[in-house]
C-alpha positions in Angstrom: 0.0 0.4 0.4 1.4 3.1 -1.2 2.0 6.6 1.2 1.4 10.1 0.2 4.8 11.6 -0.6 4.3 14.8 1.1 2.6 14.0 4.7 3.1 10.3 4.6 -0.4 8.9 5.3 -1.7 5.7 3.9 -3.3 5.9 0.6 -6.1 3.5 -0.7 -4.5 2.5 -4.3 -7.0 2.6 -7.1 -8.0 4.1 -10.2 -10.2 6.7 -8.5 -7.4 7.7 -5.7 -5.7 10.8 -6.7 -2.6 9.8 -8.6 0.1 11.6 -10.9 3.1 10.1 -12.8 6.7 12.1 -12.7 9.5 10.6 -14.0 8.2 7.2 -14.9 7.2 6.6 -11.2 3.1 6.7 -9.9 2.5 9.0 -6.6 -0.6 8.7 -4.7 -2.1 11.4 -2.4 -4.8 11.9 0.0 -5.7 15.2 -1.2 -5.9 17.5 -4.2 -3.6 20.0 -1.6 -0.7 17.4 -1.7 -1.2 16.5 -5.4 -0.8 20.1 -6.6 2.0 20.7 -3.7 4.3 17.7 -5.6 3.0 17.7 -9.1 2.7 21.3 -10.2 6.2 22.6 -9.4 7.9 19.4 -10.8 5.7 19.7 -14.1 6.3 23.7 -14.1 10.2 23.0 -13.2 10.2 20.5 -16.6 8.4 22.9 -18.8 10.9 25.9 -17.8 14.0 23.9 -18.3 12.8 22.8 -22.1 11.8 26.3 -22.9 15.2 27.8 -21.6 17.2 24.9 -23.5 15.3 25.8 -26.6 16.1 29.2 -26.6 19.7 29.1 -25.9 20.2 26.3 -28.5 18.7 28.5 -31.0 19.1 32.0 -29.5 23.0 32.2 -29.7 23.4 30.6 -33.2 20.9 33.6 -34.0 23.4 36.1 -32.4 26.3 34.9 -34.2 24.5 35.3 -37.2 23.1 38.6 -37.0 26.7 40.0 -35.9 28.9 38.0 -38.1 30.3 39.1 -41.3 28.1 37.4 -43.6 26.4 39.5 -46.3 22.4 40.0 -44.6 21.1 38.2 -48.0 17.2 36.7 -48.6 18.8 33.3 -47.3 20.4 34.7 -44.3 17.5 36.0 -43.4 15.1 33.0 -43.9 17.6 31.1 -41.8 16.8 33.6 -39.3 13.2 33.0 -39.0 13.7 29.0 -38.9 15.8 29.9 -35.9 13.6 32.2 -34.2 10.2 31.6 -34.8 10.6 28.4 -32.4 11.8 30.6 -29.8 9.0 33.1 -30.1 6.0 31.1 -30.4 7.1 27.9 -28.2 9.6 29.0 -25.3 7.8 32.8 -25.4 4.5 31.4 -25.7 4.4 31.5 -21.8 4.4 35.6 -22.3 1.3 35.5 -24.8 -0.4 33.5 -22.3 0.3 35.9 -19.5 -0.2 39.1 -21.3 -3.8 37.5 -22.7 -4.4 37.0 -18.9 -3.9 40.3 -18.6 -5.9 41.8 -21.1 -8.9 39.7 -19.7 -8.4 41.1 -16.3 -8.2 44.6 -18.2 -4.7 45.3 -17.2 -1.1 44.5 -18.2 1.8 43.6 -16.5 5.9 42.3 -17.5 4.2 39.4 -19.5 2.6 42.1 -21.8 5.8 44.3 -22.2 8.0 41.1 -23.1 5.4 40.0 -25.7 4.7 43.7 -26.9 8.8 44.4 -27.5 9.8 40.9 -28.8 7.0 40.9 -31.1 7.6 43.9 -32.5 11.2 42.8 -33.1 10.4 39.8 -34.5 7.4 40.7 -37.0 9.0 43.4 -38.0 12.0 41.2 -39.0 9.8 39.2 -40.6 8.1 41.8 -43.0 11.8 42.9 -43.8 12.8 39.5 -45.0 9.3 39.3 -47.0 9.2 42.9 -48.4 13.3 44.3 -47.9 11.9 47.1 -50.9 9.4 48.2 -48.5 11.4 48.9 -45.9 14.6 51.7 -46.9 16.1 51.5 -43.1 16.6 47.5 -43.3 17.1 46.1 -39.9 16.7 42.3 -38.4 15.9 42.1 -35.0 15.7 38.5 -34.4 18.6 38.2 -32.0 16.8 41.0 -30.1 13.4 39.2 -29.4 15.4 35.5 -28.7 17.9 36.7 -26.4 15.4 38.8 -24.3 13.0 35.5 -24.4 16.3 33.6 -23.2 17.4 35.5 -20.3 14.0 36.1 -18.8 13.5 32.3 -18.8 16.5 31.7 -17.2 15.6 34.1 -14.3 12.0 32.4 -14.0 13.8 28.7 -14.3 16.4 29.5 -10.9 13.0 31.1 -9.3 11.4 28.2 -9.6 14.3 25.8 -8.9 14.1 27.4 -5.6 10.6 27.2 -4.9 10.8 23.2 -5.4 12.5 23.2 -2.5 9.5 23.9 -0.4 8.8 20.1 -1.2 11.3 18.7 -0.3 11.3 20.0 3.3 7.7 18.9 3.4 8.8 15.4 2.6 11.8 15.5 5.2 9.4 16.6 7.7 7.1 13.6 6.8 10.0 11.3 6.3 10.7 11.7 10.6 7.5 9.9 11.2 8.4 6.4 12.2 6.9 3.5 9.5 6.3 0.9 12.2 5.4 0.7 16.1 5.7 -2.2 18.2 2.5 -3.0 19.7 1.7 -4.8 22.9 -1.1 -7.1 22.6 -3.6 -8.0 25.8 -1.6 -11.2 26.2 1.9 -9.3 26.5 2.7 -10.6 23.1 5.0 -7.9 20.9 3.8 -7.2 17.2 5.3 -4.9 14.6 2.3 -3.2 12.7 2.3 -0.5 10.3 1.8 3.3 11.9 -1.1 3.9 9.9 -2.8 1.2 11.7 -2.2 2.3 15.3 -5.1 3.6 17.0 -5.8 6.0 20.0 -5.4 4.1 22.9 -3.0 1.3 21.7 -0.1 0.3 23.8 3.2 0.2 22.1 7.0 -0.2 23.2 9.7 1.9 22.5 13.2 0.4 23.0 16.5 2.5 23.6 17.6 4.2 20.7 13.9 4.2 18.6 11.8 7.0 17.4 8.7 7.1 19.7 5.8 6.2 17.3 3.5 8.5 17.9 2.2 11.3 20.3 0.7 9.6 23.7 1.5 9.5 27.3 3.6 6.8 29.3 2.1 3.9 31.2 5.4 2.1 32.2 9.0 3.0 32.5 11.6 5.7 32.7 13.8 7.3 30.1 15.6 10.4 28.7 13.9 11.5 25.5 15.6 13.6 23.2 13.2 16.3 22.0 16.0 18.2 20.4 14.3 17.9 17.0 10.9 19.1 17.8 11.1 21.2 20.6 14.5 22.6 20.2 15.5 21.7 23.8 18.8 20.7 23.8 18.8 18.5 26.9 17.2 15.4 26.9 13.7 15.4 29.1 13.6 12.7 31.4 9.9 10.8 31.0 8.3 8.7 33.5 4.7 7.2 34.2 2.2 9.8 33.2 4.4 12.1 31.1 3.5 13.0 27.4 6.0 12.1 24.8 6.2 13.2 20.9 6.4 11.1 18.0 9.2 11.5 16.0 11.5 12.0 19.4 14.1 9.5 20.3 14.1 7.5 23.1 17.9 7.6 24.7 18.2 5.1 27.5 15.2 3.0 29.2 12.7 1.2 27.8 9.1 2.9 27.5 5.2 1.4 26.9 3.4 4.4 25.7 -0.2 4.8 25.4 -1.3 6.3 21.7 -3.4 9.7 22.6 -3.0 11.2 19.2 -2.4 9.4 15.8 -2.2 10.5 12.0 -3.0 13.7 11.2 -3.6 14.8 15.1 0.0 14.4 15.9 2.4 16.9 16.9 4.7 16.2 13.7 1.9 16.1 11.3 0.7 19.4 12.6 4.2 20.8 11.9 3.9 19.3 8.2 1.0 20.8 7.8 1.7 24.5 9.0 4.8 24.3 6.7 2.9 23.6 4.0 0.1 26.2 4.3 2.5 28.9 5.5 4.2 28.0 1.9 1.5 28.2 0.0 -0.2 30.8 1.3 2.6 33.2 0.2 1.5 34.9 -3.0 3.5 36.3 -5.4 6.4 39.0 -4.8 5.0 42.4 -6.0 7.7 43.6 -8.4 8.2 46.8 -9.2 9.3 46.4 -12.6 5.3 44.5 -13.0 3.9 47.9 -11.1 5.7 50.2 -13.9 4.5 47.8 -16.8 0.9 48.1 -16.0 0.9 51.8 -16.8 3.9 51.7 -19.2 2.6 49.2 -21.6 -0.5 51.1 -22.6 1.2 54.2 -22.9 3.6 52.5 -25.0 1.3 51.3 -27.6 -0.6 54.8 -27.6 2.4 56.4 -28.5 3.1 54.0 -31.3 -0.3 54.2 -32.8 -0.6 57.5 -32.5 2.6 58.3 -34.2 1.7 56.0 -36.8 -1.4 58.0 -37.1 0.1 61.1 -37.2 2.4 60.6 -39.8 0.0 58.9 -42.6 -3.0 61.1 -41.5 -1.7 64.2 -40.8 2.0 64.5 -42.5 0.7 62.4 -45.2 3.6 60.0 -45.1 3.7 56.5 -46.4 2.6 53.5 -44.7 6.2 51.9 -44.5 7.2 55.4 -43.1 4.7 55.3 -40.6 5.2 51.9 -39.5 9.2 52.2 -39.3 8.5 54.9 -36.5 6.0 52.9 -34.9 8.3 49.9 -34.9 11.6 52.1 -33.5 8.8 53.3 -30.6 8.3 49.8 -29.7 11.8 48.8 -29.9 13.1 50.9 -27.9 10.5 50.4 -25.2 11.6 46.6 -25.4 12.2 45.3 -21.9 15.8 44.5 -22.6 17.1 46.4 -19.7 14.1 46.4 -17.5 14.3 42.8 -17.6 18.0 43.0 -16.6 17.2 45.2 -14.1 16.5 43.0 -11.4 18.1 39.8 -12.0 21.9 41.3 -12.6 21.8 42.8 -9.2 20.1 40.0 -7.5 22.9 37.3 -9.2 25.8 40.1 -8.1 24.3 40.4 -4.8 23.6 36.8 -4.7 27.7 36.3 -5.2 28.5 38.7 -2.7 26.4 37.0 -0.3 28.2 33.6 -1.2 31.4 35.7 -0.6 30.3 36.4 2.8 29.0 32.9 3.7 25.2 33.9 3.0 23.1 31.8 0.5 20.5 34.0 -0.9 17.5 31.8 -2.5 16.3 34.3 -4.8 15.4 37.8 -5.5 12.1 37.8 -3.4 14.1 37.2 -0.5 16.3 40.0 -1.1 13.3 42.0 -1.4 11.5 41.2 1.6 14.6 41.1 3.8 15.2 45.0 3.0 11.9 45.2 4.7 12.3 43.7 7.6 11.8 45.8 11.0 11.0 42.9 13.3 13.7 39.5 14.0 12.8 36.8 16.2 15.1 34.4 16.9 15.4 30.8 17.9 17.1 30.2 21.4 18.7 26.6 21.0 21.0 26.1 18.4 20.7 29.8 17.4 21.6 32.2 20.0 22.8 29.2 22.0 25.2 26.7 21.0 22.7 24.0 21.6 24.6 21.4 23.5 24.8 21.0 27.3 28.1 22.0 28.7 29.4 22.3 32.5 29.1 26.2 32.9 29.9 26.4 36.6 32.1 24.7 39.4 31.1 25.7 43.1 33.5 24.5 45.8 31.7 23.9 49.2 34.4 21.5 50.9 36.7 20.4 47.7 39.0 22.1 45.5 37.3 22.4 41.8 39.6 19.9 40.3 38.3 17.0 43.1 34.8 17.8 42.7 35.0 17.3 38.8 37.6 14.4 39.3 35.1 12.6 42.0 31.8 13.6 39.5 33.4 12.3 36.4 34.4 8.7 38.1 30.4 8.8 39.4 29.1 9.5 35.8 32.1 7.4 33.9 29.6 4.7 33.2 26.3 6.7 33.3 24.0 6.6 30.2 22.6 10.3 31.5 22.8 12.9 28.6 24.4 15.1 31.4 27.2 12.7 32.2 28.7 13.7 28.6 28.7 17.1 29.5 30.7 16.3 33.4 33.1 14.1 31.2 34.3 16.1 28.4 35.0 18.9 31.1 36.9 16.3 32.9 39.2 16.2 29.3 39.3 20.0 29.1 40.8 19.8 32.5 42.8 17.1 32.7 43.6 16.4 28.9 46.7 13.5 29.7 44.8 11.9 32.3 42.1 8.9 32.0 39.0 8.9 34.1 39.7 6.5 37.6 37.3 3.1 37.0 34.8 3.1 40.0 35.1 0.6 42.5 31.5 0.1 42.1 28.4 2.0 40.1 24.6 2.4 40.3 22.6 4.4 38.8 19.5 5.6 40.4 16.7 6.4 37.9 15.5 9.9 37.5 17.8 11.0 40.2 21.4 10.2 39.8 24.4 8.0 40.6 26.1 6.5 43.3 29.8 4.9 43.7 32.4 3.7 45.3 36.0 4.6 44.9 38.8 4.6 47.1 37.0 3.9 50.3 34.6 6.7 49.5 31.0 7.2 48.7 30.2 9.2 45.6 26.9 10.6 45.6 26.2 13.0 42.0 22.6 13.8 41.3 19.5 16.5 41.7 18.6 17.3 44.8 16.2 15.0 45.1 18.9 12.3 45.5 20.4 14.4 48.5 17.2 14.6 49.9 16.2 10.6 49.8 19.9 10.1 51.0 18.8 12.4 54.3 22.4 14.6 53.4 21.5 18.3 55.0 22.2 21.4 53.1 22.7 24.4 54.5 21.2 27.8 53.7 24.1 29.1 51.4 24.0 26.0 49.2 20.3 26.3 48.8 20.7 30.1 48.0 23.6 29.2 45.5 21.7 26.2 43.7 18.3 28.9 43.5 20.3 31.5 42.0 22.0 29.0 39.5 18.5 28.1 38.3 17.3 31.4 38.2 20.1 31.6 35.5 18.8 29.1 33.6 21.0 26.2 34.3 20.7 23.0 35.6 22.4 22.3 38.8 23.9 18.4 39.7 25.1 18.5 43.4 28.1 16.5 44.2 27.9 14.8 47.9 31.6 13.1 49.2 30.6 10.5 52.4 27.2 12.0 52.8 28.4 15.6 52.7 27.6 18.0 50.1 31.1 19.0 48.8 30.1 20.9 45.4 27.7 21.4 42.8 28.2 21.1 39.0 26.0 23.5 36.9 25.2 22.5 33.5 23.7 25.3 30.8 23.6 25.7 26.8 25.9 28.4 26.8 25.7 31.5 24.1 27.2 31.3 20.4 30.2 33.7 19.7 29.1 36.9 18.6 25.3 36.4 19.8 25.5 40.0 22.0 27.1 41.3 19.3 24.7 40.7 16.6 21.6 41.9 18.8 23.3 45.4 19.5 24.0 45.8 15.9 20.1 44.8 14.8 18.7 47.0 17.5 21.1 49.6 16.1 19.7 49.5 12.8 16.2 50.4 14.2 15.1 46.5 14.3 13.2 45.1 16.9 14.8 41.6 18.4 12.8 39.2 19.8 13.3 35.5 21.0 11.3 32.6 21.1 11.8 28.8 22.4 10.3 25.7 23.8 12.4 26.0 26.9 11.1 27.2 30.6 10.7 30.9 31.8 13.3 31.1 33.7 16.2 29.7 31.2 14.4 31.9 28.7 14.7 34.8 30.8 18.3 34.2 31.7 19.4 34.3 28.5 17.5 37.2 27.1 19.3 39.4 30.0 22.3 38.1 29.0 21.8 39.6 25.6 19.4 42.6 25.9 16.5 41.0 24.4 13.5 42.8 25.8 11.0 40.5 24.8 10.8 36.7 24.9 8.3 33.8 24.6 9.0 30.7 26.4 7.4 27.1 26.4 6.3 27.7 22.6 5.4 24.2 20.9 6.4 24.2 17.2 3.2 24.3 15.3 2.4 27.9 18.0 5.8 29.3 16.7 4.4 30.0 13.3 1.2 31.2 14.7 3.3 33.7 16.7 4.8 34.8 13.9 1.6 35.5 12.0 0.2 37.2 15.0 3.1 39.8 14.7 2.5 40.2 10.6 -0.9 40.8 11.5 0.4 44.0 13.5 1.9 45.1 10.2 5.1 43.5 11.1 7.4 42.6 8.4 9.1 39.9 10.7 12.5 37.8 10.0 13.0 34.3 11.9 16.2 33.2 12.8 16.2 29.1 13.1 18.1 25.8 12.9 15.7 23.1 13.9 13.0 21.0 12.4 11.0 22.6 15.0 11.8 26.0 13.5 10.3 25.1 10.0 6.6 26.4 10.6 7.9 29.5 11.8 10.8 30.1 9.0 8.1 29.3 6.6 5.1 31.8 8.0 8.1 34.4 8.3 8.2 37.0 5.7 12.4 35.9 5.3 13.2 32.6 7.0 17.1 32.9 8.1 18.4 29.5 8.6 22.0 28.7 10.2 23.6 26.3 7.9 24.5 24.1 10.6 21.2 23.2 11.6 18.7 20.7 10.0 18.1 20.1 6.5 14.4 21.0 6.6 15.3 24.5 8.3 17.8 25.2 5.6 15.3 24.5 2.5 12.8 26.1 4.1 14.6 29.4 5.1 15.1 32.2 2.6 18.5 32.9 3.3 20.9 30.7 4.7 24.1 31.7 6.9 26.7 29.2 6.4 29.4 30.0 8.7 27.1 29.9 11.8 28.0 33.2 12.2 25.3 35.5 13.7 26.9 38.4 12.7 26.0 37.5 8.9 22.2 37.9 10.1 23.3 41.8 9.8 25.2 41.4 6.9 22.2 39.7 5.1 20.4 42.8 5.9 22.7 45.2 5.0 23.2 43.6 1.3 19.3 43.2 0.7 19.3 47.0 1.2 22.0 47.7 -0.9 20.8 45.4 -3.6 17.4 46.5 -3.7 18.8 50.3 -3.9 20.9 49.0 -6.9 17.6 47.4 -8.6 15.8 50.9 -8.0 18.5 52.3 -9.8 18.5 50.2 -12.6 14.6 50.5 -13.1 15.4 54.0 -13.0 18.0 54.0 -15.8 16.0 51.5 -17.9 13.1 53.6 -17.9 15.3 56.8 -18.2 16.4 55.9 -22.3 12.8 54.6 -23.0 11.5 58.1 -22.1 13.8 60.0 -23.1 14.1 58.5 -26.5 10.8 57.2 -27.0 9.8 60.8 -28.4 12.9 60.6 -30.6 11.4 57.0 -32.0 8.1 58.8 -32.4 9.5 61.4 -35.1 10.8 64.3 -32.9 14.2 65.0 -34.5 12.6 64.7 -38.2 10.5 67.2 -37.3 13.0 69.5 -35.8 16.2 68.8 -38.4 14.6 66.6 -40.4 16.5 62.8 -39.2 14.3 59.9 -38.5 15.5 57.6 -35.8 16.8 54.5 -37.3 15.3 51.4 -35.5 18.7 50.0 -35.8 19.9 53.2 -33.8 17.0 52.5 -31.4 18.4 49.2 -30.9 21.8 50.7 -30.0 19.7 52.8 -27.7 18.2 49.8 -25.9 21.6 48.1 -25.9 23.2 51.4 -24.3 20.6 51.2 -21.0 21.6 47.5 -20.6 25.3 48.1 -20.5 24.2 50.7 -17.6 22.2 48.6 -16.1 24.9 45.8 -15.8 27.6 48.2 -14.7 25.3 49.8 -11.9 25.0 46.5 -10.4 28.4 45.3 -10.9 29.3 48.1 -7.9 28.0 46.0 -5.8 31.0 44.1 -5.5 32.5 46.7 -3.6 30.1 45.7 -0.7 31.3 45.2 2.9 29.2 44.5 6.3 29.8 47.1 8.8 28.8 45.9 12.4 
């Protein structure tokens, strides 16, 4: 039986089931939205690749033939017609479709301008090949129409390739869901069954190292569960009877028996998939400044061309061929070559400069959104902090710091508890050339700590509950120090030697380098900085205070992170989310800009729009500065692109002919168009001088 490639749900295979075949593989879908999410981008990408290949394969020979030393004979003209026609009406057909759709909506857009300009160049050239004697100025512009189509299709292909990553992110989220569960039958027998057949109330077994099959409640057993992928919490969470567990998280140590409480689309993981999919699908197309201008520019160009034709024929009494040449010169000079280059050239240079600085930018729309950001929300664990617990404090009460660490390491040497690795690692840093001594005996006390004997000494190392249960006194000073460390968001472990508290070791998720510098720089840029975490309030407060973050959200479950971002957006905020984990995927997808840490999960990276490859938070600042600089260049490019058009359209319409008796040759119109392109490209290249300022 197949499963939906997007949500992972079981799908009944039948002729009536929603399905599609891509590259020879048939996929079955549980809903129409899943079908559209997977198949539509795949087919569109395939379609664009074909058209780009066609336009380049024919456009390059057209360009070479046009500017070769060969005389422009009738034969050469017909060869150019044969090469240019498939580019114009196969590769470029989507522009005609887009223009027609705009006409039906009584509007115009970039497709309208592209279709208009390339058609003018193509049909004028075709008319010249058919009736060369009727066009005294001559002119073949098949290269203009073909290369414009090729360049714009390449830009769209890059954009669609990036959008295809959204489907990969959703697939990988779904893949976290275990495919089977070990069910415990009433007669205490075990049976491995497909996850789709688990129902609420079923009791299943989870062994050490296994993923928890579905959301549930522990009915028997004790273990530490690694929930980092879902909640972002770096320290595994102790689970015992009646505690809730999340499907897809990993059981680290003990054996658990769990009663299923939520299955299928009701699980936490399924909800995360749904939130990511919904957020990505809800994002409409970016409003391009070029499209906005084109909406007004196209009717003006057409009106000027028609008016010029009518005036030269009707009032000036010129031949139709003369008036037609004027009209075509107007349309060619308005052709969006520079306009088509204005955005992609700046984006290519900006993206390249970003890559030099360790910032991968997935597309122009993310640059456009990033420069508008006024609020940045940081995930805590793995983003602002290192994401791995480490020893932060060693408090001496009756022993030296080194002795406290030595006895603690002896006690933890054979422990499977996640915090043990932090203590053992600290021992290796403190004593790089010494091996940890072997304890004479070792005993793990579930949920409390460890007991060991070494050299005639009894070592107790664990939480306050262990010390209390062993009836060991802690004085007021010790209790005050413990409370102080907890308020700082640190996990405390007490060391007792021979029934006397000898020291405290605190473990915490410490800040990454440059976290504070990054927050301060963003605040100087007048950007509000917030923090969000699945961790408890005390830990969140401690980290926020260290960084100077005034507003934070603690104990936020993954599916609520996206909702929190949405609430900020509804208040008019332009929000960027910075995260690294699977639990951040809904928020990264919902945000105007998702900024993913490159060292984080694949899903976070694929959901984000900006990827920080160096794991240096200062690159958040650099990314925003680069986006603002790039968008400034794009606006300058658009100005220069239209400056040439607006200045030379009256000339093309015959203004110089009236004044000095000179008519603008369409060839010169093409030259002016090329000049505007050179200006745009040169301006974009100045982005290479960009350097981030912290």
